Structure formats: structure tokens, C-alpha cells
C-alpha positions in Angstrom: 48.9 -130.9 58.1 50.2 -127.4 58.7 54.0 -128.0 58.9 56.6 -130.5 60.3 59.6 -129.7 62.5 62.6 -132.1 62.2 64.5 -133.0 65.3 67.8 -134.9 65.2 67.8 -137.1 68.3 71.0 -138.4 69.9 72.3 -139.4 73.3 71.9 -136.4 75.5 69.0 -135.0 73.4 66.4 -137.7 73.5 62.7 -138.0 74.0 62.5 -136.1 77.2 64.4 -133.2 75.8 62.2 -133.2 72.7 59.1 -133.2 74.9 60.3 -130.1 76.7 60.3 -128.3 73.3 56.7 -129.1 72.4 55.3 -125.8 73.9 57.8 -123.8 72.0 57.1 -125.6 68.7 53.3 -125.3 69.2 53.8 -121.5 69.6 55.9 -121.5 66.5 52.9 -123.0 64.7 53.9 -126.5 63.5 51.5 -129.4 63.6 53.9 -132.3 63.5 57.1 -133.3 65.2 59.3 -135.2 62.6 61.7 -137.4 64.5 65.0 -139.0 63.4 65.2 -142.8 63.7 64.1 -143.8 67.2 64.5 -147.6 67.2 67.4 -149.2 69.0 70.6 -148.4 67.2 74.2 -149.1 68.2 74.9 -147.7 71.7 76.0 -144.1 71.4 74.8 -143.7 67.8 74.8 -140.0 66.8 72.1 -140.5 64.1 70.1 -143.7 64.6 70.5 -145.1 61.1 72.7 -148.0 62.4 69.8 -150.0 63.9 70.5 -153.2 65.8 67.0 -154.0 67.0 63.9 -152.6 65.1 61.6 -154.4 67.6 62.2 -151.9 70.4 62.4 -148.1 71.0 65.9 -146.8 71.7 67.0 -147.0 75.3 69.8 -144.5 74.6 67.1 -141.9 73.7 65.0 -142.6 76.8 63.1 -145.8 76.2 59.5 -146.5 75.1 57.9 -144.8 78.1 59.6 -141.5 77.3 58.8 -142.0 73.6 55.1 -142.5 74.4 55.1 -139.4 76.6 56.5 -137.4 73.8 53.8 -138.7 71.3 51.1 -137.6 73.8 52.6 -134.1 74.5 50.6 -132.1 72.0 52.1 -132.5 68.5 51.5 -135.4 66.0 54.6 -137.4 65.3 56.2 -138.5 62.0 58.9 -141.1 62.5 61.9 -141.8 60.3 62.5 -145.5 59.8 65.3 -147.5 58.2 64.0 -150.6 56.4 66.8 -151.1 54.0 69.6 -152.0 56.4 70.7 -152.8 59.9 74.1 -152.8 61.6 76.2 -155.9 61.0 77.0 -156.2 64.6 77.1 -158.9 67.3 74.8 -156.8 69.4 72.1 -157.2 66.6 70.0 -160.3 67.6 69.1 -160.8 64.0 72.6 -160.8 62.6 73.3 -164.5 63.0 70.1 -165.4 61.0 70.9 -165.3 57.2 67.2 -165.1 56.4 67.2 -161.4 57.4 70.1 -160.3 55.2 71.1 -160.3 51.5 74.2 -162.4 51.2 76.5 -163.8 48.5 76.8 -167.5 49.2 80.0 -167.7 47.1 82.0 -165.1 48.9 80.2 -164.8 52.2 79.8 -161.1 51.4 76.5 -159.2 52.4 74.7 -156.4 50.5 76.0 -153.1 51.9 74.4 -149.7 52.4 76.3 -147.9 49.8 80.0 -148.6 50.6 79.5 -149.0 54.4 80.6 -152.6 55.2 79.1 -152.6 58.7 75.5 -151.8 57.5 73.9 -154.9 56.0 71.0 -154.9 53.5 67.8 -156.4 54.9 65.5 -158.7 52.9 62.3 -156.8 53.3 60.8 -158.6 50.3 60.4 -161.6 52.6 57.0 -161.2 54.3 58.3 -162.8 57.6 61.3 -160.4 57.7 58.9 -157.5 57.1 56.6 -158.5 59.9 59.4 -158.9 62.4 61.2 -155.7 61.6 58.0 -153.6 61.4 56.1 -155.0 64.4 57.0 -152.1 66.7 56.5 -149.4 64.2 53.1 -150.7 63.1 52.0 -151.1 66.7 52.7 -147.4 67.2 50.8 -146.5 64.1 47.8 -148.6 65.1 47.7 -147.0 68.5 47.7 -143.5 66.9 51.0 -142.5 68.6 52.7 -142.2 65.2 50.8 -140.3 62.5 53.2 -141.0 59.6 56.4 -142.6 58.5 59.4 -141.4 56.6 61.1 -144.3 54.7 64.8 -144.0 54.4 66.5 -145.0 51.2 63.5 -146.6 49.5 65.6 -147.3 46.4 67.8 -149.8 48.3 64.8 -152.2 48.7 64.4 -155.1 46.3 60.8 -154.2 45.5 59.9 -150.7 46.7 56.4 -150.7 45.3 55.5 -154.0 46.9 57.0 -152.8 50.2 55.0 -149.6 50.2 51.8 -151.5 49.3 52.4 -153.8 52.3 52.9 -150.8 54.6 49.6 -149.3 53.4 47.8 -152.6 53.8 49.0 -152.8 57.4 47.6 -149.4 58.3 50.4 -146.9 57.6 48.3 -144.4 55.6 50.7 -141.5 55.7 54.1 -142.4 54.2 56.8 -140.2 52.7 59.8 -141.7 50.8 63.3 -140.5 50.7 63.6 -140.7 46.9 65.9 -138.6 44.9 64.3 -137.6 41.6 66.4 -136.3 38.7 65.1 -133.1 37.0 62.0 -134.1 34.9 61.7 -137.5 36.6 58.3 -138.1 38.1 57.6 -140.0 41.4 55.8 -143.3 40.7 52.2 -143.6 41.7 53.1 -145.4 44.9 50.7 -145.3 47.9 52.6 -142.4 49.5 52.1 -138.7 50.3 55.2 -137.8 48.4 58.9 -137.4 48.8 60.9 -135.6 51.5 61.5 -132.4 49.6 64.8 -132.4 47.8 63.1 -131.3 44.5 61.7 -128.1 46.1 65.0 -127.3 47.8 66.9 -127.4 44.5 64.2 -125.5 42.6 63.9 -122.7 45.1 67.6 -122.3 45.3 67.9 -122.0 41.5 64.9 -119.7 41.4 66.9 -117.0 43.3 70.2 -117.5 41.3 70.5 -114.6 38.9 70.8 -116.0 35.4 73.0 -113.1 34.3 75.8 -114.6 36.4 76.1 -117.9 34.5 78.5 -116.7 31.8 80.9 -114.8 34.0 81.0 -117.5 36.7 81.5 -120.3 34.1 84.4 -118.3 32.6 85.8 -117.6 36.1 85.7 -121.2 37.1 87.4 -122.4 34.0 90.1 -119.6 34.3 90.9 -120.4 37.9 90.8 -124.2 37.7 91.2 -125.2 34.1 88.0 -127.3 34.4 85.9 -126.6 31.3 83.9 -129.8 31.0 80.2 -129.8 31.6 79.0 -131.2 35.0 77.4 -134.2 33.2 80.8 -135.3 31.9 82.4 -135.2 35.3 79.5 -137.0 36.9 79.5 -139.8 34.3 83.2 -140.3 34.8 82.8 -140.4 38.6 79.9 -142.9 38.4 81.9 -145.3 36.2 85.0 -145.0 38.5 82.8 -145.9 41.5 81.3 -148.9 39.7 84.8 -150.2 38.9 86.4 -149.6 42.3 84.2 -149.0 45.4 81.4 -151.3 44.1 83.6 -153.9 42.4 82.3 -156.8 44.6 78.7 -155.9 43.7 79.5 -155.7 39.9 81.4 -159.0 40.1 78.3 -160.6 41.6 76.3 -159.3 38.7 78.9 -160.8 36.3 78.6 -164.2 38.0 74.8 -164.1 37.8 74.7 -163.1 34.2 77.9 -164.3 32.5 78.5 -160.8 31.2 81.9 -159.3 31.5 82.8 -157.0 34.4 83.6 -153.9 32.3 80.3 -154.2 30.3 78.3 -154.4 33.5 80.2 -151.6 35.3 79.4 -149.3 32.3 75.8 -150.4 32.3 75.3 -149.7 36.1 76.9 -146.3 35.7 74.9 -145.4 32.6 71.5 -144.8 34.0 70.4 -141.1 34.0 68.2 -141.7 37.2 68.8 -143.6 40.4 67.1 -146.8 39.4 64.4 -148.5 37.5 61.5 -150.5 39.1 61.1 -153.5 36.9 60.0 -155.6 39.8 56.5 -154.3 39.3 56.5 -155.2 35.6 58.1 -153.3 32.8 56.5 -149.9 32.4 57.1 -147.2 29.8 59.2 -145.1 32.2 61.6 -148.0 32.7 61.9 -148.8 29.0 62.6 -145.1 28.3 65.3 -145.0 31.0 67.0 -148.2 29.8 66.6 -147.3 26.1 68.0 -143.8 26.7 71.0 -145.0 28.6 74.4 -146.0 27.1 74.2 -149.6 28.4 74.8 -152.4 25.9 71.9 -154.1 24.2 72.7 -157.4 25.9 72.4 -155.9 29.4 69.2 -154.0 28.5 67.6 -157.1 27.1 68.4 -159.2 30.2 66.9 -156.5 32.5 63.7 -156.2 30.5 63.2 -159.9 29.7 63.9 -161.1 33.2 62.4 -158.3 35.5 62.0 -160.6 38.5 65.4 -162.3 38.4 68.1 -161.9 41.0 70.3 -160.3 38.4 67.7 -157.5 37.8 67.0 -157.0 41.5 70.6 -156.7 42.4 71.3 -154.4 39.4 68.5 -152.1 40.4 69.6 -152.0 44.1 73.2 -151.2 42.9 72.5 -148.4 40.4 71.2 -146.0 43.0 74.3 -146.6 45.2 76.6 -145.9 42.2 74.7 -142.8 41.4 74.8 -141.5 45.0 78.5 -142.2 45.5 79.5 -141.0 42.1 77.5 -137.9 41.9 76.6 -136.7 45.4 79.8 -137.9 47.1 82.3 -137.4 44.4 81.3 -135.1 41.5 79.6 -132.6 43.8 82.9 -132.1 45.5 84.9 -131.9 42.3 82.9 -129.6 40.0 82.4 -126.3 41.8 81.2 -123.5 39.5 78.6 -122.4 42.1 78.3 -124.9 45.0 74.9 -123.6 46.1 73.6 -125.8 43.2 75.6 -128.9 44.3 72.8 -130.3 46.4 71.2 -133.7 46.9 68.9 -134.4 44.0 70.2 -131.4 42.1 71.9 -130.7 38.8 74.8 -128.2 39.1 74.7 -127.9 35.3 71.3 -126.1 35.6 72.3 -122.6 36.7 69.0 -121.0 37.4 65.3 -121.6 37.2 62.8 -119.3 35.5 59.6 -118.3 37.4 57.3 -120.1 35.0 59.2 -123.4 35.5 58.9 -123.0 39.3 55.2 -122.5 38.9 54.9 -125.6 36.7 56.6 -127.7 39.3 54.3 -126.3 42.0 51.2 -127.1 39.9 52.4 -130.6 39.2 53.0 -131.2 42.9 49.6 -129.9 43.8 48.1 -132.2 41.2 49.9 -135.4 42.0 51.2 -135.3 45.6 49.8 -132.3 47.4 51.3 -133.4 50.7 54.9 -133.7 49.4 57.3 -132.3 52.0 58.9 -129.1 50.9 62.2 -128.3 52.5 65.1 -125.9 52.3 67.3 -127.9 54.6 67.3 -131.5 55.8 69.8 -133.7 57.7 71.1 -134.9 54.4 71.7 -131.6 52.6 75.2 -130.5 51.7 74.6 -127.0 53.1 71.9 -125.2 55.1 69.4 -123.1 53.2 71.0 -120.0 54.5 74.4 -121.0 53.3 73.1 -121.9 49.9 71.2 -118.6 49.7 74.4 -116.7 50.3 76.5 -118.6 47.8 73.7 -118.4 45.3 73.8 -114.6 45.7 77.3 -114.6 44.2 75.6 -114.9 40.8 74.2 -111.4 41.3 77.7 -110.1 42.3 79.6 -112.0 39.8 82.0 -109.3 38.6 82.9 -108.2 42.1 83.3 -111.8 43.2 85.6 -112.6 40.3 87.8 -109.5 40.9 88.3 -110.5 44.5 88.7 -114.3 44.3 91.3 -114.0 41.6 93.5 -112.3 44.3 92.5 -114.5 47.3 94.6 -117.6 47.1 95.1 -119.8 50.1 95.6 -123.4 48.7 97.9 -124.7 46.0 95.0 -126.8 44.7 92.9 -124.4 42.6 89.7 -126.4 42.9 90.0 -126.8 46.6 90.9 -123.1 46.9 87.7 -122.1 45.1 85.6 -124.3 47.3 87.3 -122.8 50.4 86.4 -119.2 49.5 82.8 -120.1 48.5 82.4 -121.9 51.9 83.9 -118.9 53.7 81.5 -116.3 52.2 78.6 -118.8 52.6 79.1 -119.5 56.3 81.1 -116.5 57.7 81.7 -116.2 60.5 82.7 -119.9 60.9 84.9 -121.3 63.6 88.3 -122.5 62.4 87.8 -126.1 63.6 84.5 -126.4 61.7 86.0 -125.2 58.5 89.0 -127.5 58.8 86.7 -130.5 59.5 84.5 -129.6 56.5 87.5 -129.1 54.1 89.0 -132.4 55.2 85.7 -134.2 54.4 85.1 -132.3 51.1 88.6 -133.0 49.8 88.4 -136.7 50.7 85.0 -136.9 48.9 86.5 -135.3 45.8 89.1 -138.1 45.7 91.7 -136.1 43.9 94.5 -135.3 46.3 93.3 -137.4 49.2 90.4 -139.8 49.9 88.8 -141.8 52.7 90.5 -145.0 51.6 93.9 -143.4 51.1 94.2 -140.3 53.2 97.1 -138.0 52.1 98.1 -136.7 55.5 100.7 -134.4 54.2 98.3 -132.7 51.8 95.6 -132.4 54.5 98.2 -130.9 56.9 99.1 -128.3 54.3 95.4 -127.4 54.0 95.0 -127.0 57.7 98.1 -124.8 57.9 96.8 -122.6 55.1 93.5 -122.2 56.9 95.3 -121.3 60.1 97.2 -118.6 58.3 93.9 -117.3 56.9 92.5 -117.0 60.4 95.6 -115.1 61.5 95.1 -112.6 58.6 92.2 -112.5 56.2 92.4 -110.3 53.1 91.4 -106.8 54.0 88.5 -106.7 51.7 87.1 -110.1 52.7 84.8 -109.2 55.6 83.2 -106.2 53.9 82.5 -108.3 50.8 81.2 -111.2 52.9 78.9 -108.8 54.7 77.4 -107.7 51.4 76.9 -111.3 50.4 75.3 -112.1 53.7 72.8 -109.2 53.2 71.9 -110.5 49.7 71.7 -114.0 51.0 69.4 -113.0 53.9 67.0 -111.5 51.3 67.0 -114.7 49.3 66.6 -116.9 52.5 63.6 -115.0 53.7 62.0 -115.3 50.2 62.8 -119.0 50.0 61.3 -119.5 53.4 58.1 -117.7 52.6 57.7 -119.8 49.4 58.3 -123.0 51.4 55.5 -122.0 53.7 53.0 -121.1 51.1 53.4 -123.3 47.9 51.6 -126.6 47.6 53.0 -129.2 50.0 53.8 -129.6 53.7 56.6 -127.2 54.9 59.5 -128.9 56.7 61.5 -126.9 59.2 64.9 -128.4 60.2 65.9 -128.0 63.8 67.2 -124.5 64.6 66.5 -123.2 61.1 63.8 -120.7 62.3 66.8 -118.4 62.9 69.7 -117.9 60.6 71.5 -121.3 60.3 74.9 -121.5 58.8 75.5 -125.2 58.8 77.5 -127.3 56.4 77.2 -131.0 55.6 76.8 -133.6 58.4 78.0 -133.9 61.1 78.2 -130.1 61.1 74.4 -129.8 60.8 73.9 -131.9 63.9 75.6 -129.5 66.3 73.6 -128.5 69.4 70.9 -125.8 68.9 70.5 -122.9 71.3 66.9 -123.5 72.3 66.9 -121.0 75.1 67.6 -118.2 72.6 64.7 -119.4 70.4 62.4 -119.5 73.4 63.3 -116.0 74.3 62.7 -114.7 70.7 59.4 -116.6 70.0 57.3 -113.7 71.1 59.5 -111.0 69.6 58.2 -108.8 66.8 61.6 -108.0 65.6 61.9 -108.9 61.9 63.6 -112.3 61.6 63.1 -115.7 59.9 61.4 -116.8 63.1 58.8 -114.1 62.9 58.1 -114.8 59.3 57.6 -118.5 60.0 55.3 -117.8 63.0 53.1 -115.3 61.2 52.8 -117.5 58.1 52.0 -120.7 60.0 49.4 -118.8 61.9 47.9 -117.8 58.5 47.9 -121.5 57.4 46.0 -122.4 60.6 43.4 -119.7 59.9 43.1 -120.4 56.1 43.3 -124.2 55.9 40.8 -124.4 53.0 42.8 -121.8 51.0 46.1 -123.7 51.4 44.3 -127.0 50.6 42.8 -125.4 47.5 44.1 -124.0 44.3 47.5 -122.6 43.4 47.1 -119.9 40.8 50.3 -118.3 39.3 50.3 -114.6 38.8 52.5 -112.9 36.2 54.6 -110.3 37.9 57.6 -110.3 35.6 60.7 -112.4 35.5 62.1 -111.2 38.9 59.0 -111.8 41.1 57.3 -115.1 42.0 53.6 -114.4 42.7 50.6 -116.6 43.2 47.2 -117.0 44.9 46.2 -119.8 47.2 42.5 -120.3 47.2 40.3 -117.2 47.5 42.0 -115.6 50.5 45.8 -115.6 50.2 48.2 -113.8 47.9 52.0 -114.1 47.9 54.6 -112.1 46.0 58.3 -112.7 46.5 61.0 -110.6 44.8 63.9 -112.8 43.6 66.6 -110.0 43.4 67.6 -107.4 45.9 66.1 -104.0 45.1 63.1 -105.5 43.1 59.7 -104.4 44.3 56.8 -106.9 44.6 54.1 -104.5 43.4 51.7 -107.1 41.9 48.6 -108.4 43.5 45.7 -107.1 45.7 45.7 -103.9 47.6 43.2 -101.6 49.2 40.2 -102.4 51.4 39.7 -106.0 52.1 43.3 -107.1 52.0 46.1 -106.9 54.7 49.8 -107.5 54.2 50.9 -109.7 57.1 54.6 -109.1 56.5 55.1 -105.4 55.9 58.6 -105.5 57.5 59.9 -108.0 54.9 60.7 -108.0 51.2 57.7 -109.4 49.4 54.1 -109.6 50.3 51.8 -112.1 52.1 48.3 -110.8 51.9 45.2 -112.1 53.5 41.6 -111.2 52.5 39.7 -109.9 55.6 
């Protein structure tokens, strides 16, 4: 596999429109088209994750005939599927049958996808349910129309390992799991190719963050907002609050199943340092370490380990990931804002930067265990595009200047929200006013301090919109010159991150439109229409751009398949350059800071630098 290209399908941009892009994507150099969910979802669905009938291809996207035409158009296809849940909807033919859904017989309640009441958890552990809900997908795999599957939210399933074994037994040989790994957590030895790439996205972002900025930015954040706690404290508090409130019905069910008090169980569910354990496959050392290292009570720990196949343990494991996601990703990430480039799915904002040697260790481990992990800088789930993260990360190298300016730039009464606003502005400038207003509304509701989704504070939100309006009427005089400098530094980092994505062990994943500068924020902002005509015009251009870098590097991957399937050998080029060899014929050196030269590596007869117009080196042996 050379590279995958992710497309977000929706009504108006379905299978026929995707098929029309295949010649362009082949010229770009990718080998696989990576499609968002394509089974029948609710009519008009903008994302496809609210499936109502997994036995048929979406009519809204063009129907099965158009899907088959797309699969035969010249690129192999990876398909994103949603086994954990379906829409709780009268249009869902399976909804009346309780056999398909996890339910609570005492309350009539059903297991939700996170906190979304109208997405109901599916009982994939039942072999009959699995067969019915996977018949169409497995048919497409058997026929060779679909080359691989991306499994959404694998941690929501009752027994993920058993589910993945069943997929492999039924012929799905290429499977990637959407699995969020905490730093230092290893993916289980499941029958999969790897994860969908959050680990790389976080590592490569932190690699380009200048460690010298940590102290001044930490002091600045505390000065501006009064927040001086570590991120871990804020995250633990948010997880516990989510367990006690949003997920109260789920914790109450655990209490009825076990006889253990609500507060004790809420604390236990919120105490795990990772998304979940996997006791359904038998108690392993990793699970014992996680449980033993948590702050849960001995009574809950004993019950989990002594009854690994019980309904209590199953429900506990399905719930812990949801509590983590809503507490950390959807609360703490919007409330602790020292440098929001680091507030990314699967990331730890408390880790400020990543040394080169640690990046190499992660790459070597990936090559050893799951050499076809996806490696991404942006996905449909990331909080910001790779380009926005690169710009915001560049503030660490401009910390003193940033601090001087942001102390004077005040737009909101809420200091924390104000600091998020300015980081967003420099990260995504120029950004249209309506996009910024929509983003800030979502971000402030997720933070759950002055407003929230369940209790919107309309007066507060109106004040924020008014303040943004005044900003667009008159920005500070020094804002745009400073933002331009940040953009330049961010562009340097973005090109370097892209080159690493295309050359380290793993399968590069390019998100739709990201072959040119992409200044998207969290969904739905990252699902905006892409200017495909502009990209078609530029595909043959030799003007230096991210698109040219991708095209040349993927052409190299096509020529040197054996090298990219072979060894990864780190090269010591100092703390500010990431350098390595792939096989015998490829050398890469990427400077991590503006103004740093990448002098290491081969030169002279026999080697050609394929990217002389760019910072860094991509050398091929002739």
C-alpha cells in the first residue's frame, strides 16, 4: 500500500462525484480511496455514522451500482464501517427487534453511543447479529471490491478481540481499528493492520514544538487565566463529573448489577488511565497493570478481575471509554488551553514537546509491530487540521513575542475563552467570521463552564458573538503582521510533518483537500466543500507547495517499494533535525525549527535530492 486518501461522502458528494476524482487522485500518487461510512444512514445524513440499515449501500450517496462503479474505477477501496451502533429510528428495520440492541430491562433504556440518545449500541457479540449486520460488507470484501475495513469505535463493542477474530475468519484480511492509545499504551495483538493514526499525529505535532517555549507559555497561561493545575488534574476532574452526570444512567445500571454504591462506581469508571481494559479475552498482565495502577476501590477491582465475562464487567468496559472521551476530548481539551496544538484526539496536552530520539523509538516500534499502521496529520475526528496545529505549535518558538501581544489583545471577558480565541485566530487566519463564531460556540459549550449543550447560556454566547463582530471591524494593528509570521513558521512545520508522514513506517493517510494548505477546525468545519477544480489545475504544477511535495514523495514510494517496506534506520543529526534511512536507497532529513539546516546524510555522486525547493532533504540513490 502506497497511501490512502480519505473522502467524506455526503448527499451531493456521493459515489459518482468520488469516481470523477479518481484520475486526479491516481496522478497525485495514492493507491487507495478511503471512504467514510457508505451503508444506508438516516436520509440526509452529513456523515454516515447514523446507520439505519447495514444490509444495503446508501441510496443517498448514489446506490450500490454507483458504489460498484467507484470500486472499479482504478483505486483500491478502504471502507469505514460502524459496528458499534445504529440509529434508534423507526426507519431502522432492526429497531423493533430487541435482539439487536443492548437494553436495560428495568428502565427500558438502551446503551448509547457516548451521550447520544438516538444512537443505540448493537450486540455484535451475538453471532446472528454479526452475520446480519455484516452481510453486505463481507460480500463486498469477498468480491474484491473492498480491500480493507476501518472499524469505528472498536472500544464500544462488548468483546473487541472476538469481534476482530470473527472478521478475519470471514475473510476481512485488512482491518484498521479506530483505537485511541494513551502515551506508552500498546495496541493489543489483534488481527489488524494497526490503528487509524492518532498516535503519529500527536507525536509529529509535538516533535516540531520548540521545548524552550514550555516555561514561558506555562507562565503566560497561568498569568492570563489563573489556571495553574496540571492537565492531568483537570482531566481527572472532568472524567469524574461526566461519570456522575452525563453517564449517570449507565453508572446506576452498574450499581444495580453489582450492589456497589453509585459514587464508588463513578470514581472507578473515571479512574482508568486508558480508555478501557479487555478482560473479555481473559485477564492479561496489561489489564492487571491498568486496574492495579488506577485509583478504583479494591472491591471494584476484585469484581472486574474475578468475573471477567460478567455483564457487570462488560458494561464497565464499554462505559469507561465513553467517560474518557467525553471527559477528556470533549471537556478538558476545551478547558485547559496552554498550547491547543497539543489538545488533540489521543494526545496529552501535558506533554509539551517530543525529542527526536523518542520519535524514532515510536517509529521503530510501529515498524516492528504494525508496519501498516495508518499515519495521519488530519482525520475527520481531529480537533484541528495539521496546518492549524502546525501554526499554533509554532507559537512555542515565538513565545516571548506572542506573550507580549496576547497580554494586550483582549476581546472576551472570559480569560480562558479569550486565550482560545486568539490561538484559533492565529492558527486559522484568515478565517471567515461565521466559521469562527460557530467554532467558538461549540468550543465554549464543550468546556461546560459558562455555557453547555444541555444548558446553553444564550446571553453569554451573544456577548461572544458581539465581541467577535467588533474584532472583525477592527483587529489590533499588529495582529495581521504577527499572524503572517506565525503562518510562515507553521508552513515550514507543516511541510516537514507531511514529509515525515509520507516516509516513516506506516501507510500515509491524506485527508480530503489537505494536499494544499488546509485551515480547518473541528467538525463540521472540516467537512466543508473542497475546491477540486483548483487542485486539478495545480496537480501538474512545479511550484513549491504541499501538493508538489506529496506528488514527488509518493512517486518515490512507487519506485522504491522495497525500501519503504524495509528497514528504518535513525541517523543522528542533532536535536533539531529528524533524519533516517529507509532501506538502501532513501534518505530523509527534516529540520524541526526555522533556520536550521539539514546537512546530514548522503551527498555527491549517486544521490539526488528530490525536494531541493523545500526545507529538508529527500534523497534517492540512483
